[in-house]
C-alpha positions as CSV (number, residue, x, y, z in Angstrom):
1,X,19.6,25.8,51.9
2,X,23.4,25.8,51.8
3,X,25.9,26.3,54.6
4,X,29.6,27.1,54.9
5,X,31.7,25.6,57.7
6,X,35.0,27.1,59.0
7,X,37.1,24.0,59.9
8,X,39.8,26.1,61.6
9,X,37.5,27.5,64.3
10,X,35.0,24.6,64.1
11,X,32.0,26.9,63.5
12,X,29.3,27.6,61.0
13,X,30.5,30.4,58.8
14,X,27.4,31.2,56.6
15,X,23.9,29.9,55.9
16,X,22.4,30.6,52.6
17,X,18.7,30.2,52.0
18,X,17.3,30.0,48.4
19,X,13.7,30.0,47.6
20,X,11.8,30.0,44.2
21,X,9.7,33.1,44.3
22,X,7.8,33.6,41.0
23,X,7.8,32.9,37.3
24,X,9.9,35.5,35.5
25,X,11.2,36.6,32.1
26,X,14.7,37.9,31.3
27,X,15.3,39.3,27.8
28,X,12.3,37.3,26.6
29,X,13.5,34.0,28.1
30,X,11.1,32.3,30.5
31,X,12.7,31.6,33.9
32,X,12.2,31.5,37.6
33,X,13.0,34.2,40.2
34,X,15.1,32.7,43.1
35,X,15.4,34.9,46.3
36,X,18.6,34.4,48.2
37,X,19.3,35.4,51.8
38,X,22.7,34.9,53.5
39,X,23.4,34.9,57.2
40,X,27.0,35.2,58.5
41,X,28.6,34.0,61.7
42,X,29.0,37.6,62.9
43,X,25.2,37.9,62.9
44,X,24.8,40.0,59.8
45,X,22.1,39.2,57.2
46,X,22.9,40.4,53.7
47,X,20.0,42.0,51.8
48,X,18.2,39.5,49.6
49,X,19.7,38.9,46.2
50,X,17.6,37.7,43.3
51,X,18.8,35.1,40.7
52,X,16.9,34.3,37.6
53,X,17.4,30.8,36.2
54,X,16.0,28.8,33.3
55,X,15.8,25.0,33.3
56,X,17.7,23.6,30.3
57,X,17.1,19.9,30.8
58,X,15.8,17.7,33.6
59,X,18.5,18.5,36.1
60,X,20.4,21.5,34.6
61,X,19.8,25.2,34.8
62,X,21.3,28.3,33.3
63,X,21.6,31.5,35.3
64,X,20.2,34.4,33.3
65,X,20.5,37.3,35.7
66,X,21.6,38.3,39.2
67,X,20.2,41.3,41.1
68,X,21.8,42.4,44.3
69,X,22.3,45.5,46.5
70,X,25.2,47.9,46.0
71,X,25.4,51.1,48.1
72,X,21.6,50.9,48.8
73,X,20.7,50.5,45.2
74,X,19.4,47.3,43.5
75,X,21.8,46.4,40.7
76,X,20.9,43.9,38.0
77,X,23.3,42.1,35.6
78,X,22.1,39.7,32.9
79,X,23.7,37.2,30.6
80,X,23.9,39.9,27.9
81,X,26.1,42.1,30.1
82,X,29.9,42.0,29.6
83,X,30.6,41.6,33.3
84,X,28.2,38.8,33.8
85,X,31.0,36.2,33.7
86,X,31.8,37.1,37.3
87,X,28.3,35.8,38.1
88,X,28.9,32.4,36.3
89,X,27.4,33.6,33.1
90,X,28.7,34.7,29.8
91,X,27.7,37.3,27.1
92,X,29.2,35.5,24.1
93,X,28.8,31.8,25.2
94,X,25.6,31.4,27.1
95,X,26.1,27.7,27.9
96,X,28.7,26.0,30.0
97,X,30.2,22.5,29.7
98,X,31.0,20.6,32.9
99,X,33.3,17.6,33.2
100,X,35.1,15.9,36.0
101,X,38.9,16.3,36.3
102,X,39.3,12.8,37.8
103,X,40.2,13.8,41.4
104,X,37.5,11.6,42.9
105,X,36.3,8.4,41.2
106,X,32.8,7.2,42.0
107,X,32.8,3.5,43.1
108,X,29.9,1.0,42.6
109,X,28.9,1.2,46.3
110,X,28.4,5.0,46.0
111,X,31.6,6.0,47.8
112,X,34.5,7.9,46.2
113,X,38.1,6.9,45.7
114,X,40.8,9.6,45.6
115,X,42.8,9.5,42.4
116,X,45.8,11.6,41.2
117,X,43.5,14.4,39.9
118,X,44.0,17.9,41.1
119,X,40.5,18.9,42.1
120,X,38.9,19.4,45.5
121,X,35.6,17.9,46.5
122,X,33.5,15.0,45.2
123,X,32.2,17.1,42.4
124,X,35.0,19.0,40.7
125,X,34.7,20.6,37.3
126,X,36.5,22.9,34.9
127,X,34.1,25.6,33.6
128,X,34.6,26.9,30.1
129,X,32.5,28.3,27.2
130,X,31.4,25.9,24.6
């Protein structure tokens, strides 16, 4: 579950519920189907989207496909599609490298110290193809 908070009006903006639904396969790659539902402050509930992810290592996953609704039609985009980059994938570079930009420095007690880096949030990364 994930939520978005609007700090200006001091209210919950969105709530997103993700649930592993079933084993799946995308272009022959074993993965898991993840159903996603999003609620908005105005009371709307978006039609469920489906993500397909494959575990790479113990704590990392790779998105393989996204299926959502567009004008009443389910539309799927996979890592082999040219426009998949907008869904945090890539057609020519299937893996991403994440590294901190130094905005927040983790201290020994588990808290963070703000540095001169330019990022926002405790986990800031630049995403680029390998």
